[in-house]
ROTORLO-782627 format. One record per residue: residue number from 0; residue in one letter; y, x, z of N, C-alpha, C in turn. Coordinates in steps of 0.02 Angstrom, whole numbers. Example, Ala and Ser with C-alpha at 12.3 -4.5 7.8 and 13.67 -1.06 7.14 Angstrom:
BEGIN
0, a, -284, 660, 390, -225, 615, 390, -165, 660, 390
1, s, -112, 642, 354, -53, 684, 357, 2, 645, 394
//
This chain:
BEGIN
0, m, -59, 42, 0, 0, 0, 0, 62, 44, 0
1, n, 70, 88, 50, 124, 138, 53, 194, 112, 37
2, e, 215, 61, 75, 282, 32, 68, 326, 60, 123
3, k, 382, 92, 104, 429, 121, 153, 469, 66, 186
4, i, 481, 75, 251, 520, 28, 291, 551, 66, 349
5, q, 601, 38, 380, 631, 69, 439, 629, 20, 496
6, l, 601, 42, 553, 600, 2, 614, 645, 36, 665
7, l, 694, 0, 689, 747, 28, 730, 777, 86, 690
8, d, 778, 146, 717, 805, 204, 680, 750, 249, 654
9, y, 689, 224, 648, 632, 265, 631, 603, 247, 563
10, k, 597, 296, 519, 569, 285, 453, 493, 283, 459
11, c, 463, 235, 424, 391, 229, 426, 366, 200, 360
12, t, 300, 197, 355, 267, 172, 295, 216, 120, 314
13, i, 218, 63, 280, 166, 13, 289, 106, 37, 248
14, t, 49, 45, 282, -9, 72, 247, -61, 19, 228
15, h, -71, -31, 271, -120, -83, 256, -111, -142, 304
16, i, -146, -196, 289, -142, -257, 330, -213, -278, 348
17, l, -222, -293, 412, -286, -318, 438, -276, -389, 466
18, t, -330, -421, 484, -326, -486, 516, -354, -482, 587
19, r, -329, -526, 629, -357, -532, 697, -366, -606, 711
20, l, -428, -625, 728, -443, -694, 743, -417, -712, 813
21, a, -401, -775, 821, -379, -799, 886, -433, -786, 939
22, n, -411, -771, 1000, -456, -759, 1056, -423, -787, 1119
23, p, -423, -855, 1125, -389, -885, 1182, -419, -861, 1248
24, p, -382, -856, 1301, -311, -872, 1307, -265, -814, 1289
25, w, -292, -754, 1280, -249, -695, 1269, -215, -697, 1201
26, q, -252, -717, 1150, -226, -719, 1082, -238, -790, 1055
27, p, -190, -836, 1065, -202, -906, 1049, -206, -922, 974
28, e, -178, -879, 931, -177, -893, 859, -201, -833, 819
29, d, -227, -847, 759, -243, -793, 713, -180, -754, 696
30, q, -187, -690, 680, -129, -649, 662, -146, -603, 604
31, l, -94, -579, 572, -99, -523, 526, -74, -462, 563
32, l, -107, -406, 555, -87, -344, 586, -67, -295, 532
33, v, -3, -279, 530, 24, -234, 479, 28, -164, 509
34, n, -10, -118, 480, -10, -49, 505, 51, -12, 477
35, v, 88, 20, 523, 144, 63, 503, 133, 132, 532
36, e, 147, 182, 491, 142, 252, 514, 212, 281, 512
37, f, 232, 312, 568, 299, 340, 574, 302, 410, 544
38, e, 357, 427, 513, 365, 494, 485, 370, 546, 541
39, e, 401, 528, 596, 407, 571, 655, 395, 529, 716
40, p, 365, 558, 768, 354, 518, 829, 421, 500, 861
41, h, 424, 441, 889, 485, 421, 925, 475, 432, 999
42, p, 523, 413, 1042, 519, 430, 1114, 454, 410, 1148
43, a, 421, 358, 1125, 359, 337, 1156, 299, 374, 1126
44, s, 312, 423, 1084, 261, 465, 1052, 210, 426, 1010
45, i, 231, 371, 983, 187, 331, 941, 192, 357, 869
46, l, 135, 375, 840, 133, 398, 771, 119, 342, 723
47, s, 82, 291, 746, 69, 232, 705, 55, 174, 752
48, t, 63, 114, 726, 51, 54, 765, 38, -5, 719
49, y, 14, -58, 748, 6, -121, 711, 60, -169, 733
50, i, 92, -200, 685, 142, -252, 699, 108, -319, 687
51, a, 105, -360, 740, 73, -425, 736, 123, -475, 708
52, i, 102, -511, 655, 144, -563, 626, 103, -626, 614
53, p, 136, -683, 609, 99, -745, 595, 64, -743, 527
54, v, 9, -780, 522, -29, -783, 459, 9, -828, 410
55, k, 20, -800, 351, 53, -837, 297, 44, -796, 234
56, d, 44, -828, 176, 40, -791, 112, 111, -772, 94
57, y, 133, -713, 117, 202, -690, 108, 214, -661, 39
58, s, 276, -670, 15, 298, -631, -43, 316, -562, -17
59, k, 326, -514, -61, 343, -446, -40, 406, -445, 3
60, g, 458, -479, -19, 521, -481, 19, 513, -514, 87
61, e, 476, -570, 89, 464, -604, 152, 425, -560, 201
62, l, 373, -526, 175, 333, -483, 218, 376, -428, 248
63, l, 416, -395, 207, 457, -340, 233, 506, -365, 285
64, k, 535, -424, 274, 583, -453, 322, 548, -469, 388
65, v, 490, -501, 385, 454, -520, 446, 429, -458, 484
66, v, 403, -409, 447, 380, -348, 480, 438, -312, 513
67, k, 496, -311, 481, 556, -280, 510, 576, -316, 575
68, e, 579, -381, 572, 600, -420, 631, 550, -410, 689
69, h, 486, -422, 676, 436, -415, 729, 427, -342, 750
70, g, 430, -297, 702, 422, -226, 716, 478, -199, 760
71, d, 541, -217, 745, 597, -195, 786, 587, -218, 858
72, e, 567, -280, 866, 557, -308, 933, 499, -274, 969
73, q, 443, -267, 936, 384, -236, 967, 395, -162, 982
74, l, 430, -128, 938, 444, -57, 949, 494, -48, 1007
75, a, 545, -90, 1010, 593, -86, 1065, 557, -98, 1132
76, d, 511, -146, 1134, 472, -159, 1194, 430, -98, 1213
77, a, 398, -67, 1164, 356, -8, 1177, 398, 50, 1204
78, i, 457, 60, 1175, 500, 114, 1199, 525, 101, 1269
79, t, 545, 39, 1283, 568, 20, 1350, 512, 31, 1401
80, k, 451, 10, 1384, 394, 19, 1429, 382, 93, 1440
81, h, 385, 133, 1388, 375, 205, 1394, 427, 236, 1440
82, i, 489, 218, 1432, 543, 245, 1474, 532, 227, 1547
83, k, 514, 164, 1560, 500, 143, 1629, 442, 181, 1659
84, e, 389, 191, 1621, 331, 229, 1645, 350, 301, 1658
85, a, 391, 331, 1614, 412, 400, 1624, 454, 407, 1688
86, e, 498, 358, 1700, 539, 359, 1761, 495, 351, 1823
87, k, 445, 307, 1819, 398, 297, 1874, 359, 361, 1888
88, d, 335, 393, 1835, 297, 455, 1842, 341, 511, 1872
89, a, 403, 515, 1851, 449, 566, 1877, 462, 554, 1952
90, a, 472, 491, 1971, 483, 475, 2041, 422, 492, 2083
91, a, 362, 477, 2057, 300, 493, 2093, 292, 568, 2099
92, s, 308, 605, 2048, 303, 677, 2049, 351, 707, 2101
93, q, 411, 681, 2103, 461, 703, 2151, 437, 688, 2223
94, r, 411, 629, 2233, 387, 609, 2300, 328, 653, 2321
95, k, 283, 669, 2274, 227, 712, 2289, 251, 782, 2309
96, a, 301, 808, 2275, 329, 874, 2292, 359, 873, 2362
97, e, 393, 818, 2379, 422, 812, 2446, 367, 811, 2499
98, l, 314, 773, 2486, 259, 769, 2534, 224, 836, 2541
99, q, 215, 872, 2486, 184, 938, 2489, 227, 986, 2530
100, a, 293, 980, 2525, 337, 1023, 2564, 328, 1008, 2639
101, v, 322, 945, 2657, 310, 927, 2727, 244, 955, 2751
102, a, 192, 948, 2711, 126, 974, 2730, 129, 1049, 2738
103, k, 161, 1085, 2693, 167, 1157, 2697, 206, 1178, 2760
104, s, 258, 1140, 2776, 297, 1154, 2836, 254, 1148, 2899
105, i, 214, 1096, 2901, 170, 1087, 2959, 119, 1143, 2962
106, e, 89, 1161, 2905, 40, 1215, 2905, 69, 1281, 2927
107, s, 132, 1293, 2909, 163, 1357, 2927, 172, 1364, 3002
108, k, 173, 1309, 3038, 181, 1312, 3111, 117, 1336, 3145
109, f, 61, 1336, 3108, -3, 1357, 3136, -21, 1429, 3115
110, e, 22, 1461, 3079, 7, 1529, 3056, 28, 1580, 3106
//
């Protein structure tokens, strides 16, 4: 397929389309899954992903528009989730370092 598209500020290529059958309650409706591969990894380090869109016999223009709309939203969500997880990991790492300093301080009193 190899159709160029841009999601948010990231250049990517639509490579193929798959289907996903409904699986209630998690996936209530059938979907089309449009695979996009990014030219460069973005902050969430995603190299490729599937953009879920409603099932319809799209024209080329319609497909590109729907993939752009859904892709921008799904990619923004992925980046936001990645940033939150990175902040959580950094806070946990900082807290662990603080606790290790306390443990080392206590141990030094026994030397």
